N, C-alpha and C positions, 0 to 999 in steps of 0.2 A: 374635585369628583367626575364631572366630565371631561375634562382634561383627560383625568385617570383611565378613565371607559374610553375614551379616544384611542387612547396610547396603545391599550392593551387589544383592541378594536384592530388598530394598524399591525401590531407584532401576529397578533394571530393571522390576518390576513397575509404577512410576508414569509409567515410559516407554510402556509398553505401551498404557497405558491413555488415555493422550493421545495416540497415534501409531497404535493399530491403528485406532478408528474413522475417521480420515482415510482410511486408506490402503485400509480394506476397500470403499469406491468404486469402486477401479479395477478388478478385478474389475467388478463389476455392469454395468461400462461395455460390457463383451465378452458379456452375456449372452444369448441366443439367443430367450426368450422375451420375454413382451410386458408383463413384470413384473418388479420386482427384488425378487432371490433371492439368496441368501449361502448357500454356494458355487454357483453355476450349475451347472446341471442339462448344461446345452451351449454350447459358446461359439461366438463368432458377431459379425463386426465390423460386420452389419447394422445398429445404432444409432448408429455414426460415420458410415458415410451417408448417415442420416438426417438426424444432426445437420447435415455440411454441405452437406447436397441444398436444404433447408432455409429459404428466402430471408433467413427470420423469426430464424433462429438465426443466422445469418451477418451480417445486418445488427447485429444487438445486440452481435457479438462486436466485429463493427468501432468501434461506439458505444461499448465499454468503453474499446477499445483507444487510441481515439483521445485519452477524456475522462483515460485514465488518463496518456497521455503529455503532454496540454496541464498537467494539475494538477501533475506533476512539473517540467516544464518553470519554472513559475508559481513552486513552492514552493521549489525551489533556488534561483532565484534572488534574489527574497524573503526565504527564512529562511537565504542564508548574509549577504543584505546586513544583516539583524534581529540575527542573531548577531554579526556585526563590529562590531555598535553597541552590542550589551549588552555587548560583551569592555570597551569604554573607558569603559561606564557606572561608575559609584561601588557599594560593594557594595547598598545599599539599592535606587537605581533597580533595580538586577541583579536584585533580588530581587525586586521586586515587576511588571517588568517579565516577567519568569519565569512567575509566576505567572498573569500574565496569558494569553499565548501559552499556556497547559496549558491552559483554561478549555475547550477545543471535546473534552481529552481526558478531561477528570471528568465534565464534563457529560452527564447520561444521552442516548441518541442521539435518544430519542423527541422530547424536547423542543426540542436543538437542530432536528430535524427539520422538528417545528412554526413554529418561531421562521423559519424559512428559506423555509420555506412560505410563509408568510404574507407574506413581503419582498419573493419570488418571485411571487406573486400580484399584489399590488399593485402592480408594476413590470410583469411581461406577460410574465413572463421562466421561466413554469411551461410543462413539456412542450419545454424548450431545452435546446442543449448547454450555454449560457453557465453556467446558470444551474446543472448539475451540476458542471462544472468548477468553479463561485466555492464548493460545498457539499464537493467532494471538497477544495479547497483549503484551505478553513478547518481539517477534520480535518486533514489532511497537511504542513501546513506548520512545525507544533508538533513533527514530529518530523525533519523537518532542524533546526529552529532548537537542540534538545539534542543531537545528531549532533555538530554544527557546533562549536559551541560546547565541544564536548568536544574536539574535537582542537585549539581555539583556545589552550586550557587547556595543551595540553601543548608551545605554540612558544616557543621562546625568543624573549622580545623585544630581548636585545640584538643579532640578525640585521637588525631590523629598522631597529633605532636605529644600526646599525653602515651597512646598505646607505642611511638618508636621510642621515648625516653625508657618504658618500660622492656626494652629490649626487641619487642616486632621488627622484623622483617619487611619491605614491601611488599610482598605478596602476603602475607599473613594481615597485613595492616588492609590491605584492599579486599582480600576474601573475608576477612570478618566483620572490617567496619563500614569501608568504602561503600561494597558492593549492597549491601544491605540497606543501606543510606541509598543510595540512587536507584535501588530494583523499579519504582513507578518509573523513574526516569527511560531507565532499559526495556521495560516492559512494554510503556507507551511510544517511544522508538522502534520496535518493533513489531508493532502491531502496525503504524502507520506504513513501514517498510514491507512487512507484504500487501497489506491492502494498495499501498503504488502500484506494486508489482502485479500483484494480480490483477487491476485492472486499467493498465498501461495498454496504449493501443496502437500509439501513433510510431513509437520502436519499434514497436513488436513487426507490427508491417512491413517495416525496410530488411526485419533482419530476420527474419521467420524464415522460413522455407516449405518443402514441399512435404517435408517428412518431420520438421518440428515447427509447430503453428501454436501459438498460446489459443482458450477459449475466446477474448474480443474480438484476436484476426477472425475467428472463424466464426463468427455474430458479424461482423463487417462483410465477409466474403457472401453470407447466408443474405443479409439486405440487397447487394447488389444483386442479388439471383432470385427471390424469389423473399418476400416477407410474410413467412407466414409465423404462425403463435411456436414455434421450436425454436425462433429467438429472444420469442419471452420466456420461454421457458429458459434458457442459457442464460438472458439478463438478471432470470429472478436465484439462480442458481449462485449466480456474482453476488446479489444483494446478500443473502442469505449468510454466504461465507462471509462476507463484509462484517455485518451484522454479529455473527458468531464471534469474530476475533476480536469486534469492539466490546465487549459482553463479557468475553474470556480476561481482557484485560483488566474489566472491572474487579471482577469479584479476585484475580492474583492482587491486585491495589489494594482492595479490602484486607484479605488475608496479611 
């Protein structure tokens, strides 16, 4: 009994250590002061008004949503196709291909950023939405491949063979059998892709431009100049969108 209580206490402390610093930014967004202080001496929504009244903050939020949406769409389509191809490959080829897909995840972000910046600069794409989408897709694609691959491992191949034996074509088999069965993996991969893109800052700093920058880049610039609660508002918006995407994923998977 004592050991179980100690284990539960340790888990609670570990969870608090991970979660509380993230949640602490929320009350800072409602501070009435001109600087971040926890807990705030007075409460106000003045910085929320500042955030949504400032065109630079609104534009960066819209750019982040646009880039994340395009990244999610491309990653889901390409990642699902790649997972289907890997599922039909041999064990050795599948292991090698999976390792290649995981390359962007295990590679240090700064190394990947420098490489992508060099390519974008050579092609004139620095400071464009295209460059951001390509870079974010590079990071998001492995999560889709892994999530869809796990779902494909649970698909009963006899169902596919039975459908083929009854005369169904490849597209009809995928649309009516495979896709509904792997839908949880597709939705999970989409959520990971969206959050990965929306939260990415290192690659975005390298590839953003004066007119095309994401919300994390704008937050980074604001922190370097003035650490006001409007930064906490931007961080809270990011947190709410991430939680909303995760909640939507759970609801869709239940249905």
